[in-house]
N, C-alpha and C positions, 0 to 999 in steps of 0.2 A: 583376622585375629580372633576375636570372640564375638559371636552373633553379628558379624559384619562390621563391628565398630573399630575399624582400623584408622588410626590417626592419619589425617590427610598429608601431613608432612612426610610420613613414612612412604606413602604411595608415590609422592613426587620424587623422593630420593631414589626409590627403586626404579622409577622410569629413567632418571638421570644417570644412575650408576648401577646398572644391572649386574655388572661383573664384580661387585664388591663382596659378594658372598663367598665364604671359605667353606668348602665341603668338609664334613667330618671334623668340625671344630672341636668336638669333645676329645678327640685323639690328641690334638695339639696341646690343650690345657692339661689333660691327664699326663701326657708325656713330659710336659714341663715340670709338673709336680713330682713325677717319678724321678726325673733327673736331679731336681733340686733336693729331693729326699736323700738320694745316695751321695750327692755331693756334700751336703751338710753332715750326713752320718759319717762320712770318711774323713772330712777335713775339719769338722767341728765349727767353733765360733767364727773362725776366719772365713769360712765359706758362707756362713750366714750373713756376715757383714758385707760380703761382696755382692750379695743378691738384694739386700734391702734397699728400698727407695729412700735414700737420704737426699733431700732437696739441695742442700749446700754442696754436696759432692757432685750432683748432677750439673749444677751451675759451674763447677770447676772442670767439666768436660767428661765426667763418667756417665755418658749417655746410656750405656747398657742397662743402667738401673731402672730406666723408664719401662723396660720389658721384664727384667729378671725378677722384679718383686712378685710377679705372677708365679715364679717357680719356688718361692720360699715355701717349704712344706707346711701344710696345715697341721701335721702331726709328725712327731719323731718316733712314734711307736710303730713298729712294722705291722702289727695286727690292726691298729687304728688306721694306718695309712692305706691298707687294703680296702677298708670300708670307705675311706675318704675318696679314693680313686673310683671305686664302684659307684658311689653316690654322685660324684661329679659327672662321671660319664653318663649315668642314667638321666640326670636332670637336663643336661645340655642336649643329649640325643633326643629326649622327649620334646624339648622346645623346637629343635630343628625339624622333627617330623611334622609338627603342627604348623610352624611358621615358614619353613624353608630356610635355605642357606643365607639369603640376604638379610632377612630380619633378625635371625639369630646372631649373625655377625655384627649387625648394627647395634643390637642391644648390648652385646659385650663391649664393643668399641666405645659406645657412649659411657658405659660404666667405668671403663679404664681411663677414658679422657677426663671424666669428672674426678676420679681419684688422683690422677697426676696433677691436674690443675689445682685442686685443693692443696695438695702437698707442697707445690711450688709457691702458691700464694701465701700460705700460712706457715711455711717452713716446718711442716709436720712430717716426720718420717712415717712411712708405711711399711710395717714389718711383715705383713702377709696379705693374702687376698680373701680373708674370711668374709668381709662385707660383700665382696663381689660374688662369692659363692652363695651367700644369703639372698642377694637380690635375684640371682639365677634361680634359686630354689623357689622363691615367691612367685616368679614368673611361671615356672612349671606347675606349681600348685594351683595357680589361678586358671591355667589352661585346662588342667585335668584334676579338679578338686576331689572327685570320687575315686580316683585311681588308688589302688591299694598296693603298698610296697611292704617289703619285709625289713623292718627296722632291725639293724644289727644282723641282717640276713636271717632273722628268726621270727620276730614279732610282727604280725600283719597290722598295719596302720594306714588309714586313709590319708592322702596328701593334705587335705584341708585341715585335719587336726594338727598335723605337724606345722602347718603354716600358721595356725593360731598360736601355737607355742612359740614359734619364731617371732611373731608380732609382739607377744607378751614380753619376750626377752629384749626386743628392740625398745619397747616402751620403758622397760626397767632401766636400760642404759641411758635413755633420754632423760629420765628423772634423776638418776644418781651420777651420771657422768659429768665431766667438766664441760665448760661452755664450748671448748674446742672440739671435744669428742661429740657433743650434741650436734654441732654444726657439720661435722664430718658425716655423721649418720644421716642427717637430713639431705646432705649433698648426694650421698651414695644412693639413697632410696628415692631421690628425685627421678632417677633413671626409671624406676618401676612406675612412678606416676606419669611420666612422659608417655609411656607405652600403653598403660592400662587406664589412665584417667578418663578417656572418652567412653570406655566400656562401663566404668562405674558410674559416670555421669548419666549415661543412657539408662542404666538399671535404676538409678535413683528417680529419674523422670518417669519411668514406667511404673514404679511403685506409687509415685504421687498421682499419676493419672488413674491408676487402679483404685486408690483410696477415694479420689474425687468421684469416680464413676459409682463406687459402692455407696458413697454418701448421697449422691444425687438420686440413686435408685431407692435408697431407704427413705429419703425425703419425699419422693414421688409416691411410694406406697402409703406413707403416712398421710399425705394429702388426700389420696383416694379414700382411705379409711374414714377420714374426717368428713368428706363429702357424703359418703354412704350413710354416716350416722345422722 
C-alpha cells in the first residue's frame, strides 16, 4: 500500500479471495454515472426517485436500489458531468494502478457496504454517491500526494492541496451538520481509516522516534560540553 504498511486483514482476504478483484472498475462506475445521467435527464424526477436508495422501499422488495444509488448522477449539467466522469475515472484508475484490482475493488465494496448498512439501520435515504467519490479521492491523494492534475481541465493543482480542501469541507460538515449527517460522514470515512490507519500510525511512530533520537543526541552533546568545561 504505502511504505509497505498494508493492513494485515487485507493481506489475509487477498489470499482467501484472490478472484474478488474487478478489472477496469473505473469503467463500471463511470458507465453507471453516465447511464444515470441520461436516464434522469430524459425522465426527470421519476427516474431520480427510481435510483435513490430509500431504505423503506428496499425493505419492501425494491432491492435494485442497493446498487442503483451509485448511478444517481453527481451533476445534471452536461459540462460538469464531463468533468465528474473524467475525475472519477482518473482517481479510480490511479488507485487501481497502485493497489491492483483486488484492493481497489475491496475499498469500493467496503464503502458501499458501509453506506447501505447505515441507510438501513438509520432509515436514511442516500441520494447520491458523493461521499463515496470523496473517500475514493482521499485514497488517491494519499497514494500520490505530489501528483499534479488539471483542475477543471485547466488549472494545475497538486493532489495533496485538493485533499486538504476536501478535509476542510468534511470538518465543516461535521461541525454544522445534524447528528445523523455527522454519523453518516464518520461511517463513510471510516473506510479510509481502515485502509490507511496503519500507514498513518507508522508515520506517527517514526516521527516520535526521530524526535526522541534528536532529543537524545542534543542531550548527549550538552553533557559532553559540560564535561569539557
